[in-house]
N, C-alpha and C positions, 0 to 999 in steps of 0.2 A: 518626406521630411527626415532630417538626419537624427534629430534630437528630441522630437515631440516636446514635453515640457521641462526637460532638463534645465536646472538652474532656476526653475519657477516654483519648485516644490519643497525647497528648504524652509521649514517653519521654525525659525529660531528665536526670533525677537517680536515683540508686540509693537506695532506701528504706533507712532506718536500721535497725540491728540489731533493735530492739524490733518494728518492723513485719514484717521478715523472719521472725522467730521465730514469727509467727502463722500460722494455717492458710492454705492457698493458696484464694483465692476461687473459688467455682465460678460457672458461666454464670448460674445463678439469683441469685447475689450481684451479678453484673454488671447483670442486668436490674433488680434491685430499686434499686440506686443509680442507675442511668439513669433510672428512674420517679421517684425522689425529686427528682433534678435538674429534671425536666421539670414536675413539680409545682409546685417551687420557682419556675421560670420562669414558670408560668401565674399564680402568685401574684403576682410582681414585675410582670408585665404588667398585671394587674388594679390594683396599686396605681399603675402608671404613669399609666393612663388613669382613675384614681379610679373605677373600675367603670363608666365611661361608654361604653365601647365593647368589643366582643367581638373585633375585629381590629386588627392593627397591620401597618404595612409591614414587609416582611422584613428590610430593613436594621436597623430599630429593634429587631425582635426578637433579631437576631443580636448587636447592641450590648448589649441587656439581659442576654443569656445570657453574653457576654464578660466583662461586669462582675460576674456571679455567680460566674465561674471566678476572676476576679482577687480579688475578696473572699475566696473559700473557699481561695486558694491552689493551686487544681487545676493551674495552668499550670507549676508548678514540681515536680510530683510524676508519676510514671509511673502507667499505668492501674491495675497490681495495688495500689499504694499507696493511690490514690484509692478503690478499691473497699473495700479493708480499713478505711480510716479512717471511710468513710460507711455501710458496710452495716448497721451497728447504732446508728448515730447519729441524732439528731434534727437534719436538716440545716437545717431553718429556723431552730432554736435557735442552730446553729453558725454560721449567716449572720448573725444580729442580734448575736451575741458578737464576730464580726470586724468588723462595722460599728463596733462601739464601739473597737475597736483602731485602725480606720482613722481615727476622729475624732481620736484622740490623735496618729497620726502627722501629720495636718494641722496640729495645733496645734504639733507640733514643727518642721514644715516651715515654718510662718509664723514661728517663732521664728528659724530659720535664715536666712531671708531678711532679717528685721530685723537680724540680726547681720551679715549680708553688707554691708547698707548702712553699717553702723559700721566694718566692716574694710576697706572699699574703699582700694586703694593710692594713688589720686589719678592714676594713668595713664590718660589718657584713650583710650577707644576706643568707637566708635559702636555697633559690634554687641554689646560688653558692655553698655553703657548701655541699648539697646533691650531687651535680653534681660532685664535686671532689672526694667523698666518693665513688660514683659509678664507676668513671673513675678509681679508685684505685684498684677496683676488675676486670677490663676489662682484666688486663694482665694475670689473671689465667684462665678467662672465654673465651678469644679469641683463637679459633681453626683456626688458620691460615693455617693448612695443608689441611683441608676440606671446611671450611666456612670462607675464608679470606675476603670476601664482607661484612660480618655481622659486627655489632656494638653492642656486648652485653653488653650494659650499658644504663643508663638513663641520657641523657643531657638535662636538663630542662632551665639552666641558658642561657638567650639570650645574645648574643654578640652585639656590637655597629655594626659590620659588619658580618652580617650571613654567614656561611660557605655554599658553593655551594651543593646543595642536589645531585650533580652528584658525588661527592667525597663519598667513601666507605670505610668500614673497617679501618685499621690503618691509611690510608690516611685522612680519615674525622678527626679521633681522633687527628693526630699530626698537622693538620691545626687548629684545634679548640684549641688546647693548646698553639700553637705558638701565636695566636691572644689573647687569655686570658692572656698569659704571657706579652704581649705588654700592654694591658690595666691595668693590676695590677701594673706592674712597673711604669707606668704613675701615678696612683692613689698614689703610695707610695711617690711621690714627694711632697705631700701636707699633711698638719696637718690633722690627722684623726678626731680629734674634730670638725674642721671646715667642713670637708667632711660631717661628720654625720649631723651637724647642717643644712648643705645646702640640704641634702637629706630629712631630717626631714621636712624641710619647703616645698618642692616639693611634697613629698610622706610621710604622716604622719606614714605609715606602711611599710617604705621601707624594713625593714628587712624581712617582710614575703611576700612582693609583687614580682610578676615575673617580674621584670624590670632590665634593664642594669644600673649599677651605673657609669659606665664610662661616659655616655653621658651628664648629668647633670653637672658633675664636669668639663669635658673638654669644654662644652658650656660657663660655666660662666668664665673660665681661658681664653678661646679663645676671649671672648667679651671684657675682660678687656685688654688682649693683643692688641686688635684691636684700642683701643683709648690711648694706652700707658701707662696703670695703672699697678699696681702690680697685676700679675696673682695669687699670692700665697694668696691673702687677699680673694679670691673666691666669696665674695659677690658682686652682682652687684645692686647698688641702682637705684632709679628712674633718679636720675641725670646722671648716667652712662648710662641708657638706652636713654635718651635724646642725650647724646654725640654721641652714636652709630647711632642713627637714623640720627642726623645732618650730620654725616660723609657719611653715606651711601645713604641717599635720593637722593642726586644730581647725583649719579653715574649711569652708565648703568649696565645692568645685568653682563656683561663680566667684568666690572670694579669692581662690587661688589664681583664677585668671585674671581678675582685676590686679592683684598684687604683681603678677608677671608684666600686665600692660604698664603699670605704673613704674616699674623698675626699667622698662624699656625707654620711657620718658625721662627718667632720671639719667640713664646712660646716654641718651641722645643729648641731653644738656651737658652731660661731662664731656662729651666728644665735641660740643659746639656744632651739632648738625642743625642747620637752619631750615632746610626744605622739607616740605610736607612729605614728598614722595620717600625720602630716605627714612625719615621718622616712622612713616606708615610701614615700610618695608621691615624695619625692626620691630615694630608691633606686632606685625603679622607673624614674625619668627617666633616672637614671645608666646603668641596664641598657639601656634602649631606645637610649640615645646610641652604645652601642658599635658597631653595625653601621656607622653614619655615620662614626664614628671609624676604623673599618677601611678603609672606602673612601678617605677623606681621607689617610689615611697612605700608602696605595697611591699615590694621586696627588700625594702631597706637597704638599697644600693644606689645611691645618688652618684656614686664614683663611676658609674656607667656613663653619666651624662656630663659630669663636671671633672675636669682632669688636674692632677698636680704633677708638675715637671721639676720641682724644686728638691 
């Protein structure tokens, strides 16, 4: 055997109730599923070489097997769930069915990328531009038939909420593009010149730095919303910082968290953000901002988080 129980030993998620209600698999069931996977691997190796070779470099075989696991969704299931799912199934048929689903995911991803180009805020950042160009070549380089788990492009631009490293292939790309679309649609609501002035104040070389441009804009807009000021102004003066400190200092940590989440809701309403995903993205940012606000309140320096460019 080439892999033993590779791909069947990742215990990440609890199987759902329907799976748990089924019988507990025996060792024979485990061996049967393992054999099915190895037969599928042998078949994919033959397809990869077009039956022209009986041997492949070990790294390539490993990648072919990793691709099979990705297509079948094995990496997101525990061993028992995998065995139960496949012990009586035609694993080759399941693989082909999932390839079709993957094709649809690629179509969705390409549409997301096209939409991203339309939704660009106009704020210049070299890492963002280079990342989008590289993703533009992903659609031709991505070999979902044999290496579906790979991400053949360079993604340098950091998101406000990083994508989990557990996501692979088109799943990672689509999640990244969804988040980036949310960020850029948010930024488009503000005057580009004001955004650039704010960023230049915080990061003089913001165009060339590897920074997320959503965070400082969202931070200032959130701070202004917190004290009932116009978020579109974007600039947070020393007086504004004093108001924010006066509002938050008497509150408990839980009350501060709630105040920030409420401010995120007010800001979402001000921007006319209708969809749950975008509103939740901003709420999560507000929640993530709390530890930094706690430190800033202790040090008496909210100017570290909220910037004035007037």
